[in-house]
N, CA, C and O atoms as CSV, one atom per row, in Angstrom:
chain,resi,resn,atom,element,x,y,z
A,1,MET,N,N,-14.278,11.884,-9.163
A,1,MET,CA,C,-12.878,11.826,-8.769
A,1,MET,C,C,-12.371,10.394,-8.920
A,1,MET,O,O,-13.129,9.436,-8.764
A,2,ALA,N,N,-11.117,10.263,-9.217
A,2,ALA,CA,C,-10.512,8.938,-9.373
A,2,ALA,C,C,-10.049,8.404,-8.019
A,2,ALA,O,O,-9.868,9.164,-7.067
A,3,ARG,N,N,-9.866,7.123,-7.950
A,3,ARG,CA,C,-9.392,6.475,-6.727
A,3,ARG,C,C,-7.875,6.575,-6.624
A,3,ARG,O,O,-7.197,6.950,-7.580
A,4,ILE,N,N,-7.358,6.235,-5.455
A,4,ILE,CA,C,-5.925,6.144,-5.221
A,4,ILE,C,C,-5.650,4.731,-4.736
A,4,ILE,O,O,-6.338,4.226,-3.849
A,5,LEU,N,N,-4.640,4.092,-5.321
A,5,LEU,CA,C,-4.232,2.756,-4.892
A,5,LEU,C,C,-2.925,2.863,-4.116
A,5,LEU,O,O,-2.033,3.623,-4.493
A,6,ALA,N,N,-2.816,2.102,-3.033
A,6,ALA,CA,C,-1.583,2.074,-2.236
A,6,ALA,C,C,-1.096,0.643,-2.116
A,6,ALA,O,O,-1.877,-0.309,-2.139
A,7,PHE,N,N,0.236,0.517,-1.984
A,7,PHE,CA,C,0.860,-0.802,-1.968
A,7,PHE,C,C,1.832,-0.934,-0.812
A,7,PHE,O,O,2.669,-0.060,-0.586
A,8,ASP,N,N,1.714,-2.035,-0.082
A,8,ASP,CA,C,2.700,-2.436,0.917
A,8,ASP,C,C,3.420,-3.635,0.304
A,8,ASP,O,O,2.901,-4.751,0.291
A,9,VAL,N,N,4.616,-3.379,-0.199
A,9,VAL,CA,C,5.343,-4.400,-0.964
A,9,VAL,C,C,6.222,-5.225,-0.039
A,9,VAL,O,O,7.065,-4.691,0.683
A,10,GLY,N,N,6.011,-6.529,-0.074
A,10,GLY,CA,C,6.850,-7.454,0.666
A,10,GLY,C,C,7.711,-8.247,-0.299
A,10,GLY,O,O,7.681,-8.031,-1.510
A,11,LYS,N,N,8.472,-9.159,0.258
A,11,LYS,CA,C,9.373,-9.965,-0.569
A,11,LYS,C,C,8.597,-10.833,-1.567
A,11,LYS,O,O,9.017,-10.993,-2.713
A,12,LYS,N,N,7.461,-11.393,-1.124
A,12,LYS,CA,C,6.689,-12.290,-1.973
A,12,LYS,C,C,5.288,-11.772,-2.302
A,12,LYS,O,O,4.729,-12.100,-3.348
A,13,LYS,N,N,4.727,-10.964,-1.405
A,13,LYS,CA,C,3.347,-10.514,-1.574
A,13,LYS,C,C,3.237,-9.005,-1.442
A,13,LYS,O,O,4.117,-8.332,-0.905
A,14,VAL,N,N,2.115,-8.500,-1.957
A,14,VAL,CA,C,1.850,-7.061,-1.925
A,14,VAL,C,C,0.452,-6.843,-1.364
A,14,VAL,O,O,-0.529,-7.379,-1.880
A,15,GLY,N,N,0.373,-6.047,-0.295
A,15,GLY,CA,C,-0.919,-5.625,0.229
A,15,GLY,C,C,-1.381,-4.427,-0.581
A,15,GLY,O,O,-0.583,-3.544,-0.895
A,16,ILE,N,N,-2.663,-4.389,-0.920
A,16,ILE,CA,C,-3.206,-3.311,-1.740
A,16,ILE,C,C,-4.386,-2.680,-1.014
A,16,ILE,O,O,-5.252,-3.376,-0.483
A,17,ALA,N,N,-4.404,-1.348,-1.002
A,17,ALA,CA,C,-5.526,-0.600,-0.438
A,17,ALA,C,C,-6.000,0.401,-1.480
A,17,ALA,O,O,-5.257,0.750,-2.398
A,18,VAL,N,N,-7.234,0.860,-1.336
A,18,VAL,CA,C,-7.829,1.791,-2.294
A,18,VAL,C,C,-8.713,2.786,-1.555
A,18,VAL,O,O,-9.292,2.474,-0.514
A,19,THR,N,N,-8.806,3.994,-2.116
A,19,THR,CA,C,-9.734,4.970,-1.555
A,19,THR,C,C,-11.104,4.797,-2.204
A,19,THR,O,O,-11.252,4.120,-3.221
A,20,ASP,N,N,-12.083,5.420,-1.596
A,20,ASP,CA,C,-13.383,5.554,-2.232
A,20,ASP,C,C,-13.237,6.601,-3.351
A,20,ASP,O,O,-12.172,7.201,-3.497
A,21,ASN,N,N,-14.273,6.817,-4.119
A,21,ASN,CA,C,-14.202,7.780,-5.230
A,21,ASN,C,C,-13.945,9.210,-4.763
A,21,ASN,O,O,-13.416,10.019,-5.526
A,22,SER,N,N,-14.307,9.532,-3.538
A,22,SER,CA,C,-14.088,10.878,-3.007
A,22,SER,C,C,-12.693,11.048,-2.411
A,22,SER,O,O,-12.339,12.141,-1.967
A,23,GLN,N,N,-11.913,9.994,-2.398
A,23,GLN,CA,C,-10.548,9.988,-1.852
A,23,GLN,C,C,-10.522,10.391,-0.376
A,23,GLN,O,O,-9.648,11.140,0.061
A,24,ILE,N,N,-11.483,9.889,0.372
A,24,ILE,CA,C,-11.563,10.189,1.803
A,24,ILE,C,C,-11.294,8.953,2.646
A,24,ILE,O,O,-10.575,9.017,3.643
A,25,ILE,N,N,-11.872,7.827,2.244
A,25,ILE,CA,C,-11.829,6.611,3.060
A,25,ILE,C,C,-10.940,5.557,2.413
A,25,ILE,O,O,-11.224,5.111,1.301
A,26,PRO,N,N,-9.855,5.147,3.099
A,26,PRO,CA,C,-9.029,4.053,2.575
A,26,PRO,C,C,-9.554,2.705,3.058
A,26,PRO,O,O,-9.991,2.572,4.201
A,27,ASN,N,N,-9.509,1.728,2.194
A,27,ASN,CA,C,-9.944,0.368,2.530
A,27,ASN,C,C,-8.958,-0.642,1.967
A,27,ASN,O,O,-8.393,-0.444,0.891
A,28,GLY,N,N,-8.759,-1.724,2.705
A,28,GLY,CA,C,-7.952,-2.818,2.191
A,28,GLY,C,C,-8.653,-3.434,1.000
A,28,GLY,O,O,-9.864,-3.651,1.034
A,29,LEU,N,N,-7.909,-3.716,-0.047
A,29,LEU,CA,C,-8.501,-4.274,-1.258
A,29,LEU,C,C,-8.130,-5.740,-1.436
A,29,LEU,O,O,-9.003,-6.581,-1.654
A,30,SER,N,N,-6.831,-6.051,-1.345
A,30,SER,CA,C,-6.394,-7.414,-1.592
A,30,SER,C,C,-4.943,-7.587,-1.152
A,30,SER,O,O,-4.239,-6.616,-0.876
A,31,THR,N,N,-4.521,-8.829,-1.093
A,31,THR,CA,C,-3.106,-9.170,-0.947
A,31,THR,C,C,-2.814,-10.208,-2.018
A,31,THR,O,O,-3.469,-11.246,-2.102
A,32,LEU,N,N,-1.809,-9.898,-2.838
A,32,LEU,CA,C,-1.500,-10.757,-3.980
A,32,LEU,C,C,-0.017,-11.083,-4.024
A,32,LEU,O,O,0.807,-10.380,-3.437
A,33,LYS,N,N,0.311,-12.165,-4.732
A,33,LYS,CA,C,1.708,-12.442,-5.022
A,33,LYS,C,C,2.208,-11.323,-5.948
A,33,LYS,O,O,1.446,-10.792,-6.756
A,34,ILE,N,N,3.487,-10.974,-5.823
A,34,ILE,CA,C,4.035,-9.868,-6.610
A,34,ILE,C,C,3.739,-10.029,-8.102
A,34,ILE,O,O,3.377,-9.057,-8.766
A,35,ALA,N,N,3.885,-11.228,-8.630
A,35,ALA,CA,C,3.667,-11.464,-10.062
A,35,ALA,C,C,2.210,-11.250,-10.486
A,35,ALA,O,O,1.937,-11.065,-11.672
A,36,GLU,N,N,1.287,-11.272,-9.547
A,36,GLU,CA,C,-0.135,-11.112,-9.863
A,36,GLU,C,C,-0.598,-9.655,-9.851
A,36,GLU,O,O,-1.690,-9.349,-10.329
A,37,VAL,N,N,0.224,-8.760,-9.312
A,37,VAL,CA,C,-0.226,-7.386,-9.081
A,37,VAL,C,C,-0.455,-6.603,-10.375
A,37,VAL,O,O,-1.512,-5.992,-10.536
A,38,LEU,N,N,0.497,-6.606,-11.289
A,38,LEU,CA,C,0.329,-5.816,-12.517
A,38,LEU,C,C,-0.880,-6.272,-13.341
A,38,LEU,O,O,-1.641,-5.424,-13.808
A,39,PRO,N,N,-1.085,-7.588,-13.536
A,39,PRO,CA,C,-2.311,-8.013,-14.229
A,39,PRO,C,C,-3.582,-7.601,-13.469
A,39,PRO,O,O,-4.586,-7.238,-14.082
A,40,PHE,N,N,-3.530,-7.662,-12.140
A,40,PHE,CA,C,-4.672,-7.245,-11.330
A,40,PHE,C,C,-4.987,-5.770,-11.577
A,40,PHE,O,O,-6.144,-5.402,-11.783
A,41,ILE,N,N,-3.943,-4.922,-11.554
A,41,ILE,CA,C,-4.139,-3.484,-11.757
A,41,ILE,C,C,-4.676,-3.217,-13.169
A,41,ILE,O,O,-5.588,-2.411,-13.351
A,42,LYS,N,N,-4.106,-3.895,-14.155
A,42,LYS,CA,C,-4.568,-3.710,-15.531
A,42,LYS,C,C,-6.064,-4.004,-15.628
A,42,LYS,O,O,-6.809,-3.252,-16.256
A,43,ASN,N,N,-6.496,-5.083,-15.014
A,43,ASN,CA,C,-7.908,-5.437,-15.001
A,43,ASN,C,C,-8.725,-4.416,-14.198
A,43,ASN,O,O,-9.820,-4.032,-14.609
A,44,TYR,N,N,-8.195,-3.988,-13.071
A,44,TYR,CA,C,-8.875,-3.015,-12.213
A,44,TYR,C,C,-9.131,-1.712,-12.973
A,44,TYR,O,O,-10.187,-1.095,-12.830
A,45,LEU,N,N,-8.152,-1.304,-13.781
A,45,LEU,CA,C,-8.261,-0.049,-14.524
A,45,LEU,C,C,-9.301,-0.106,-15.649
A,45,LEU,O,O,-9.647,0.926,-16.222
A,46,THR,N,N,-9.792,-1.289,-15.963
A,46,THR,CA,C,-10.852,-1.392,-16.980
A,46,THR,C,C,-12.189,-0.901,-16.435
A,46,THR,O,O,-13.087,-0.546,-17.198
A,47,THR,N,N,-12.314,-0.882,-15.105
A,47,THR,CA,C,-13.581,-0.452,-14.509
A,47,THR,C,C,-13.451,0.763,-13.594
A,47,THR,O,O,-14.454,1.403,-13.277
A,48,GLU,N,N,-12.239,1.089,-13.169
A,48,GLU,CA,C,-12.034,2.194,-12.223
A,48,GLU,C,C,-10.951,3.135,-12.714
A,48,GLU,O,O,-9.985,2.711,-13.347
A,49,GLN,N,N,-11.120,4.421,-12.415
A,49,GLN,CA,C,-10.078,5.407,-12.690
A,49,GLN,C,C,-9.191,5.520,-11.462
A,49,GLN,O,O,-9.678,5.523,-10.331
A,50,VAL,N,N,-7.883,5.613,-11.691
A,50,VAL,CA,C,-6.919,5.735,-10.600
A,50,VAL,C,C,-6.081,6.985,-10.842
A,50,VAL,O,O,-5.504,7.164,-11.915
A,51,GLU,N,N,-6.026,7.840,-9.833
A,51,GLU,CA,C,-5.283,9.104,-9.934
A,51,GLU,C,C,-3.789,8.911,-9.709
A,51,GLU,O,O,-2.968,9.500,-10.413
A,52,CYS,N,N,-3.440,8.084,-8.725
A,52,CYS,CA,C,-2.022,7.831,-8.461
A,52,CYS,C,C,-1.850,6.532,-7.688
A,52,CYS,O,O,-2.791,5.988,-7.110
A,53,PHE,N,N,-0.606,6.058,-7.703
A,53,PHE,CA,C,-0.209,4.895,-6.927
A,53,PHE,C,C,0.655,5.396,-5.771
A,53,PHE,O,O,1.546,6.221,-5.969
A,54,VAL,N,N,0.391,4.901,-4.581
A,54,VAL,CA,C,1.194,5.237,-3.409
A,54,VAL,C,C,1.939,3.971,-2.987
A,54,VAL,O,O,1.333,2.929,-2.739
A,55,VAL,N,N,3.260,4.087,-2.911
A,55,VAL,CA,C,4.089,2.938,-2.560
A,55,VAL,C,C,4.818,3.244,-1.260
A,55,VAL,O,O,5.399,4.317,-1.100
A,56,GLY,N,N,4.784,2.295,-0.336
A,56,GLY,CA,C,5.485,2.465,0.930
A,56,GLY,C,C,6.989,2.438,0.739
A,56,GLY,O,O,7.532,1.516,0.130
A,57,PHE,N,N,7.657,3.451,1.262
A,57,PHE,CA,C,9.119,3.546,1.214
A,57,PHE,C,C,9.654,3.003,2.532
A,57,PHE,O,O,9.409,3.584,3.589
A,58,ALA,N,N,10.383,1.892,2.475
A,58,ALA,CA,C,10.856,1.211,3.681
A,58,ALA,C,C,12.116,1.885,4.226
A,58,ALA,O,O,13.132,1.999,3.541
A,59,ARG,N,N,12.014,2.321,5.465
A,59,ARG,CA,C,13.153,2.925,6.157
A,59,ARG,C,C,13.368,2.206,7.485
A,59,ARG,O,O,12.449,1.627,8.064
A,60,GLN,N,N,14.606,2.266,7.938
A,60,GLN,CA,C,14.919,1.765,9.269
A,60,GLN,C,C,14.541,2.844,10.280
A,60,GLN,O,O,14.220,3.969,9.898
A,61,THR,N,N,14.579,2.508,11.549
A,61,THR,CA,C,14.186,3.478,12.568
A,61,THR,C,C,15.063,4.720,12.560
A,61,THR,O,O,14.615,5.791,12.971
A,62,ASP,N,N,16.311,4.599,12.098
A,62,ASP,CA,C,17.205,5.758,12.045
A,62,ASP,C,C,17.007,6.593,10.780
A,62,ASP,O,O,17.722,7.571,10.566
A,63,GLY,N,N,16.039,6.213,9.940
A,63,GLY,CA,C,15.740,6.961,8.733
A,63,GLY,C,C,16.470,6.476,7.494
A,63,GLY,O,O,16.157,6.905,6.383
A,64,GLN,N,N,17.435,5.591,7.668
A,64,GLN,CA,C,18.160,5.039,6.532
A,64,GLN,C,C,17.251,4.109,5.730
A,64,GLN,O,O,16.312,3.516,6.261
A,65,GLU,N,N,17.553,4.003,4.456
A,65,GLU,CA,C,16.795,3.120,3.589
A,65,GLU,C,C,16.925,1.675,4.059
A,65,GLU,O,O,18.020,1.224,4.394
A,66,SER,N,N,15.816,0.957,4.082
A,66,SER,CA,C,15.789,-0.431,4.517
A,66,SER,C,C,16.271,-1.367,3.411
A,66,SER,O,O,16.232,-1.027,2.229
A,67,GLU,N,N,16.715,-2.522,3.807
A,67,GLU,CA,C,17.125,-3.580,2.877
A,67,GLU,C,C,15.961,-3.971,1.959
A,67,GLU,O,O,16.182,-4.416,0.833
A,68,SER,N,N,14.740,-3.808,2.433
A,68,SER,CA,C,13.546,-4.166,1.650
A,68,SER,C,C,13.417,-3.372,0.357
A,68,SER,O,O,12.721,-3.800,-0.564
A,69,MET,N,N,14.070,-2.234,0.277
A,69,MET,CA,C,13.961,-1.395,-0.914
A,69,MET,C,C,14.500,-2.095,-2.162
A,69,MET,O,O,14.185,-1.695,-3.282
A,70,LYS,N,N,15.317,-3.147,-1.969
A,70,LYS,CA,C,15.858,-3.848,-3.140
A,70,LYS,C,C,14.771,-4.567,-3.941
A,70,LYS,O,O,14.982,-4.860,-5.118
A,71,TYR,N,N,13.624,-4.857,-3.343
A,71,TYR,CA,C,12.526,-5.415,-4.137
A,71,TYR,C,C,11.341,-4.450,-4.237
A,71,TYR,O,O,10.443,-4.660,-5.053
A,72,ILE,N,N,11.329,-3.399,-3.418
A,72,ILE,CA,C,10.263,-2.393,-3.527
A,72,ILE,C,C,10.515,-1.475,-4.721
A,72,ILE,O,O,9.592,-1.157,-5.470
A,73,ARG,N,N,11.775,-1.047,-4.897
A,73,ARG,CA,C,12.115,-0.164,-6.026
A,73,ARG,C,C,11.757,-0.785,-7.389
A,73,ARG,O,O,11.134,-0.120,-8.217
A,74,PRO,N,N,12.141,-2.046,-7.632
A,74,PRO,CA,C,11.768,-2.648,-8.925
A,74,PRO,C,C,10.251,-2.733,-9.121
A,74,PRO,O,O,9.755,-2.592,-10.239
A,75,PHE,N,N,9.526,-2.962,-8.035
A,75,PHE,CA,C,8.066,-2.998,-8.123
A,75,PHE,C,C,7.536,-1.630,-8.559
A,75,PHE,O,O,6.713,-1.537,-9.470
A,76,ALA,N,N,8.017,-0.568,-7.898
A,76,ALA,CA,C,7.577,0.788,-8.250
A,76,ALA,C,C,7.951,1.124,-9.695
A,76,ALA,O,O,7.177,1.767,-10.405
A,77,GLN,N,N,9.121,0.696,-10.124
A,77,GLN,CA,C,9.540,0.945,-11.510
A,77,GLN,C,C,8.637,0.200,-12.491
A,77,GLN,O,O,8.332,0.709,-13.570
A,78,SER,N,N,8.216,-0.991,-12.118
A,78,SER,CA,C,7.284,-1.748,-12.962
A,78,SER,C,C,5.955,-1.005,-13.106
A,78,SER,O,O,5.366,-0.973,-14.186
A,79,LEU,N,N,5.490,-0.411,-12.007
A,79,LEU,CA,C,4.259,0.392,-12.074
A,79,LEU,C,C,4.436,1.553,-13.054
A,79,LEU,O,O,3.569,1.816,-13.887
A,80,LYS,N,N,5.575,2.240,-12.940
A,80,LYS,CA,C,5.847,3.387,-13.821
A,80,LYS,C,C,5.926,2.953,-15.281
A,80,LYS,O,O,5.417,3.645,-16.163
A,81,ASN,N,N,6.558,1.817,-15.540
A,81,ASN,CA,C,6.715,1.327,-16.913
A,81,ASN,C,C,5.393,0.865,-17.519
A,81,ASN,O,O,5.090,1.164,-18.674
A,82,LYS,N,N,4.618,0.141,-16.735
A,82,LYS,CA,C,3.372,-0.452,-17.243
A,82,LYS,C,C,2.233,0.565,-17.327
A,82,LYS,O,O,1.379,0.481,-18.209
A,83,PHE,N,N,2.231,1.532,-16.393
A,83,PHE,CA,C,1.159,2.524,-16.335
A,83,PHE,C,C,1.762,3.932,-16.267
A,83,PHE,O,O,1.620,4.614,-15.253
A,84,PRO,N,N,2.434,4.372,-17.341
A,84,PRO,CA,C,3.167,5.640,-17.296
A,84,PRO,C,C,2.288,6.871,-17.092
A,84,PRO,O,O,2.790,7.926,-16.703
A,85,HIS,N,N,1.000,6.754,-17.345
A,85,HIS,CA,C,0.077,7.879,-17.172
A,85,HIS,C,C,-0.369,8.064,-15.719
A,85,HIS,O,O,-1.044,9.042,-15.399
A,86,ILE,N,N,0.006,7.132,-14.842
A,86,ILE,CA,C,-0.393,7.232,-13.429
A,86,ILE,C,C,0.863,7.468,-12.593
A,86,ILE,O,O,1.766,6.632,-12.580
A,87,PRO,N,N,0.924,8.610,-11.890
A,87,PRO,CA,C,2.121,8.896,-11.087
A,87,PRO,C,C,2.278,7.943,-9.901
A,87,PRO,O,O,1.299,7.457,-9.334
A,88,VAL,N,N,3.536,7.695,-9.546
A,88,VAL,CA,C,3.871,6.880,-8.377
A,88,VAL,C,C,4.406,7.826,-7.302
A,88,VAL,O,O,5.337,8.593,-7.542
A,89,VAL,N,N,3.806,7.758,-6.122
A,89,VAL,CA,C,4.181,8.611,-5.001
A,89,VAL,C,C,4.718,7.718,-3.880
A,89,VAL,O,O,4.142,6.672,-3.579
A,90,TRP,N,N,5.818,8.138,-3.272
A,90,TRP,CA,C,6.399,7.391,-2.154
A,90,TRP,C,C,5.895,7.961,-0.835
A,90,TRP,O,O,5.709,9.171,-0.702
A,91,ILE,N,N,5.676,7.074,0.145
A,91,ILE,CA,C,5.315,7.508,1.504
A,91,ILE,C,C,6.055,6.620,2.494
A,91,ILE,O,O,6.152,5.407,2.305
A,92,ASP,N,N,6.572,7.231,3.543
A,92,ASP,CA,C,7.316,6.506,4.576
A,92,ASP,C,C,6.419,5.427,5.181
A,92,ASP,O,O,5.296,5.708,5.600
A,93,GLU,N,N,6.913,4.210,5.223
A,93,GLU,CA,C,6.099,3.110,5.744
A,93,GLU,C,C,6.636,2.550,7.057
A,93,GLU,O,O,6.249,1.457,7.472
A,94,ARG,N,N,7.523,3.293,7.712
A,94,ARG,CA,C,8.051,2.795,8.981
A,94,ARG,C,C,6.920,2.466,9.946
A,94,ARG,O,O,5.970,3.234,10.096
A,95,PHE,N,N,7.032,1.353,10.573
A,95,PHE,CA,C,6.129,0.896,11.636
A,95,PHE,C,C,4.736,0.471,11.167
A,95,PHE,O,O,3.891,0.151,12.003
A,96,THR,N,N,4.469,0.458,9.849
A,96,THR,CA,C,3.117,0.102,9.418
A,96,THR,C,C,2.744,-1.323,9.802
A,96,THR,O,O,1.599,-1.577,10.175
A,97,SER,N,N,3.685,-2.255,9.717
A,97,SER,CA,C,3.363,-3.643,10.087
A,97,SER,C,C,3.041,-3.749,11.573
A,97,SER,O,O,2.126,-4.474,11.964
A,98,GLN,N,N,3.793,-3.026,12.400
A,98,GLN,CA,C,3.525,-3.045,13.837
A,98,GLN,C,C,2.174,-2.390,14.150
A,98,GLN,O,O,1.416,-2.881,14.987
A,99,ILE,N,N,1.882,-1.273,13.465
A,99,ILE,CA,C,0.595,-0.606,13.666
A,99,ILE,C,C,-0.540,-1.520,13.201
A,99,ILE,O,O,-1.583,-1.598,13.850
A,100,ALA,N,N,-0.335,-2.208,12.078
A,100,ALA,CA,C,-1.354,-3.128,11.568
A,100,ALA,C,C,-1.618,-4.243,12.572
A,100,ALA,O,O,-2.768,-4.592,12.838
A,101,PHE,N,N,-0.550,-4.794,13.124
A,101,PHE,CA,C,-0.699,-5.863,14.103
A,101,PHE,C,C,-1.442,-5.361,15.346
A,101,PHE,O,O,-2.319,-6.047,15.870
A,102,GLN,N,N,-1.086,-4.165,15.812
A,102,GLN,CA,C,-1.762,-3.586,16.978
A,102,GLN,C,C,-3.229,-3.301,16.671
A,102,GLN,O,O,-4.092,-3.457,17.534
A,103,THR,N,N,-3.505,-2.883,15.442
A,103,THR,CA,C,-4.884,-2.637,15.019
A,103,THR,C,C,-5.694,-3.927,15.101
A,103,THR,O,O,-6.856,-3.915,15.505
A,104,MET,N,N,-5.077,-5.027,14.717
A,104,MET,CA,C,-5.755,-6.320,14.779
A,104,MET,C,C,-6.048,-6.705,16.234
A,104,MET,O,O,-7.116,-7.236,16.541
A,105,ILE,N,N,-5.109,-6.436,17.105
A,105,ILE,CA,C,-5.320,-6.714,18.536
A,105,ILE,C,C,-6.456,-5.853,19.067
A,105,ILE,O,O,-7.365,-6.343,19.738
A,106,ASP,N,N,-6.390,-4.546,18.751
A,106,ASP,CA,C,-7.412,-3.613,19.222
A,106,ASP,C,C,-8.796,-3.963,18.686
A,106,ASP,O,O,-9.806,-3.697,19.337
A,107,ALA,N,N,-8.839,-4.560,17.500
A,107,ALA,CA,C,-10.119,-4.958,16.907
A,107,ALA,C,C,-10.650,-6.257,17.511
A,107,ALA,O,O,-11.759,-6.690,17.195
A,108,GLY,N,N,-9.849,-6.875,18.383
A,108,GLY,CA,C,-10.292,-8.090,19.058
A,108,GLY,C,C,-10.095,-9.363,18.268
A,108,GLY,O,O,-10.707,-10.385,18.579
A,109,LEU,N,N,-9.247,-9.322,17.246
A,109,LEU,CA,C,-9.007,-10.540,16.474
A,109,LEU,C,C,-8.247,-11.561,17.311
A,109,LEU,O,O,-7.318,-11.220,18.043
A,110,LYS,N,N,-8.649,-12.785,17.193
A,110,LYS,CA,C,-8.003,-13.878,17.921
A,110,LYS,C,C,-6.584,-14.092,17.404
A,110,LYS,O,O,-6.233,-13.645,16.312
A,111,LYS,N,N,-5.778,-14.780,18.202
A,111,LYS,CA,C,-4.374,-14.999,17.879
A,111,LYS,C,C,-4.190,-15.645,16.509
A,111,LYS,O,O,-3.299,-15.245,15.759
A,112,MET,N,N,-5.002,-16.622,16.174
A,112,MET,CA,C,-4.879,-17.299,14.874
A,112,MET,C,C,-5.145,-16.321,13.724
A,112,MET,O,O,-4.453,-16.362,12.707
A,113,ALA,N,N,-6.125,-15.456,13.876
A,113,ALA,CA,C,-6.439,-14.481,12.829
A,113,ALA,C,C,-5.301,-13.481,12.667
A,113,ALA,O,O,-5.032,-13.017,11.558
A,114,ARG,N,N,-4.630,-13.146,13.773
A,114,ARG,CA,C,-3.524,-12.183,13.710
A,114,ARG,C,C,-2.294,-12.776,13.027
A,114,ARG,O,O,-1.385,-12.036,12.650
A,115,ARG,N,N,-2.251,-14.079,12.865
A,115,ARG,CA,C,-1.137,-14.729,12.158
A,115,ARG,C,C,-1.323,-14.687,10.646
A,115,ARG,O,O,-0.437,-15.092,9.894
A,116,ASN,N,N,-2.460,-14.206,10.211
A,116,ASN,CA,C,-2.774,-14.125,8.794
A,116,ASN,C,C,-1.963,-12.988,8.166
A,116,ASN,O,O,-2.361,-11.825,8.230
A,117,LYS,N,N,-0.823,-13.333,7.558
A,117,LYS,CA,C,0.094,-12.347,6.992
A,117,LYS,C,C,-0.576,-11.542,5.881
A,117,LYS,O,O,-0.284,-10.358,5.711
A,118,GLU,N,N,-1.459,-12.168,5.135
A,118,GLU,CA,C,-2.154,-11.445,4.069
A,118,GLU,C,C,-3.023,-10.329,4.630
A,118,GLU,O,O,-3.115,-9.254,4.037
A,119,LEU,N,N,-3.657,-10.576,5.763
A,119,LEU,CA,C,-4.462,-9.542,6.410
A,119,LEU,C,C,-3.568,-8.413,6.919
A,119,LEU,O,O,-3.918,-7.239,6.793
A,120,VAL,N,N,-2.426,-8.762,7.488
A,120,VAL,CA,C,-1.474,-7.745,7.959
A,120,VAL,C,C,-1.015,-6.880,6.783
A,120,VAL,O,O,-0.938,-5.657,6.908
A,121,ASP,N,N,-0.711,-7.502,5.649
A,121,ASP,CA,C,-0.262,-6.762,4.463
A,121,ASP,C,C,-1.341,-5.797,3.967
A,121,ASP,O,O,-1.045,-4.658,3.606
A,122,LYS,N,N,-2.580,-6.258,3.952
A,122,LYS,CA,C,-3.689,-5.426,3.485
A,122,LYS,C,C,-3.918,-4.251,4.437
A,122,LYS,O,O,-4.145,-3.124,3.997
A,123,ILE,N,N,-3.857,-4.521,5.742
A,123,ILE,CA,C,-4.016,-3.451,6.729
A,123,ILE,C,C,-2.840,-2.473,6.626
A,123,ILE,O,O,-3.035,-1.262,6.735
A,124,SER,N,N,-1.634,-2.981,6.418
A,124,SER,CA,C,-0.455,-2.110,6.255
A,124,SER,C,C,-0.626,-1.191,5.051
A,124,SER,O,O,-0.300,-0.007,5.131
A,125,ALA,N,N,-1.126,-1.710,3.949
A,125,ALA,CA,C,-1.372,-0.880,2.763
A,125,ALA,C,C,-2.409,0.195,3.066
A,125,ALA,O,O,-2.302,1.322,2.583
A,126,THR,N,N,-3.406,-0.156,3.861
A,126,THR,CA,C,-4.435,0.808,4.243
A,126,THR,C,C,-3.840,1.921,5.107
A,126,THR,O,O,-4.205,3.088,4.963
A,127,ILE,N,N,-2.924,1.553,6.003
A,127,ILE,CA,C,-2.253,2.544,6.851
A,127,ILE,C,C,-1.366,3.460,5.999
A,127,ILE,O,O,-1.320,4.668,6.229
A,128,ILE,N,N,-0.670,2.891,5.025
A,128,ILE,CA,C,0.146,3.691,4.104
A,128,ILE,C,C,-0.750,4.693,3.374
A,128,ILE,O,O,-0.407,5.869,3.254
A,129,LEU,N,N,-1.884,4.228,2.896
A,129,LEU,CA,C,-2.811,5.105,2.172
A,129,LEU,C,C,-3.375,6.183,3.092
A,129,LEU,O,O,-3.499,7.339,2.688
A,130,GLN,N,N,-3.713,5.816,4.313
A,130,GLN,CA,C,-4.217,6.802,5.275
A,130,GLN,C,C,-3.161,7.870,5.553
A,130,GLN,O,O,-3.487,9.054,5.644
A,131,SER,N,N,-1.904,7.463,5.688
A,131,SER,CA,C,-0.805,8.417,5.906
A,131,SER,C,C,-0.688,9.382,4.734
A,131,SER,O,O,-0.516,10.586,4.919
A,132,TYR,N,N,-0.783,8.838,3.529
A,132,TYR,CA,C,-0.722,9.685,2.341
A,132,TYR,C,C,-1.860,10.708,2.344
A,132,TYR,O,O,-1.637,11.891,2.087
A,133,LEU,N,N,-3.077,10.248,2.637
A,133,LEU,CA,C,-4.229,11.151,2.643
A,133,LEU,C,C,-4.073,12.242,3.699
A,133,LEU,O,O,-4.404,13.402,3.454
A,134,GLU,N,N,-3.568,11.865,4.871
A,134,GLU,CA,C,-3.355,12.843,5.936
A,134,GLU,C,C,-2.278,13.862,5.540
A,134,GLU,O,O,-2.454,15.063,5.741
A,135,ASN,N,N,-1.175,13.381,4.983
A,135,ASN,CA,C,-0.111,14.286,4.547
A,135,ASN,C,C,-0.599,15.230,3.458
A,135,ASN,O,O,-0.268,16.415,3.456
A,136,ARG,N,N,-1.383,14.699,2.541
A,136,ARG,CA,C,-1.916,15.527,1.448
A,136,ARG,C,C,-2.838,16.608,1.984
A,136,ARG,O,O,-2.789,17.751,1.530
A,137,SER,N,N,-3.681,16.251,2.950
A,137,SER,CA,C,-4.623,17.238,3.489
A,137,SER,C,C,-3.898,18.324,4.277
A,137,SER,O,O,-4.423,19.425,4.442
A,138,MET,N,N,-2.677,18.018,4.772
A,138,MET,CA,C,-1.888,19.013,5.492
A,138,MET,C,C,-0.898,19.718,4.559
A,138,MET,O,O,-0.095,20.541,4.998
A,139,GLY,N,N,-0.967,19.383,3.271
A,139,GLY,CA,C,-0.093,20.024,2.299
A,139,GLY,C,C,1.320,19.518,2.291
A,139,GLY,O,O,2.216,20.190,1.782
A,140,ARG,N,N,1.544,18.323,2.854
A,140,ARG,CA,C,2.897,17.763,2.916
A,140,ARG,C,C,3.163,16.726,1.848
A,140,ARG,O,O,4.240,16.130,1.824
A,141,SER,N,N,2.225,16.501,0.979
A,141,SER,CA,C,2.435,15.447,-0.017
A,141,SER,C,C,2.365,15.987,-1.414
A,141,SER,O,O,2.520,15.234,-2.376
């Protein structure tokens, strides 16, 4: 089975998560500058098969599209253009940063470690991927 890659797209950086080959366990993979992501994926695809890309869809608490979509949409379009054989799937990413931060607290990370934005981005991507896997297993994706 091929892996699934998920992305938590920020203004400057992108958190990336990946499943295992069985598509059961999501893990944080990396956090990169936006300009580094497509070359990273191209290189990644030389050694791994990827079934789909999951991109977090930013919404406000009322369900309206977030302002962040102005840089998330172009990123997703770049994925579609550069890798047209791999589908791009959207998943609601509301509250992922807050959940990631709480996860860091629950894991006992010290205050300085919790300030590591790259770690938050990677954990957020993992949460997005976990949400996708859960929705898929319930037939909602």
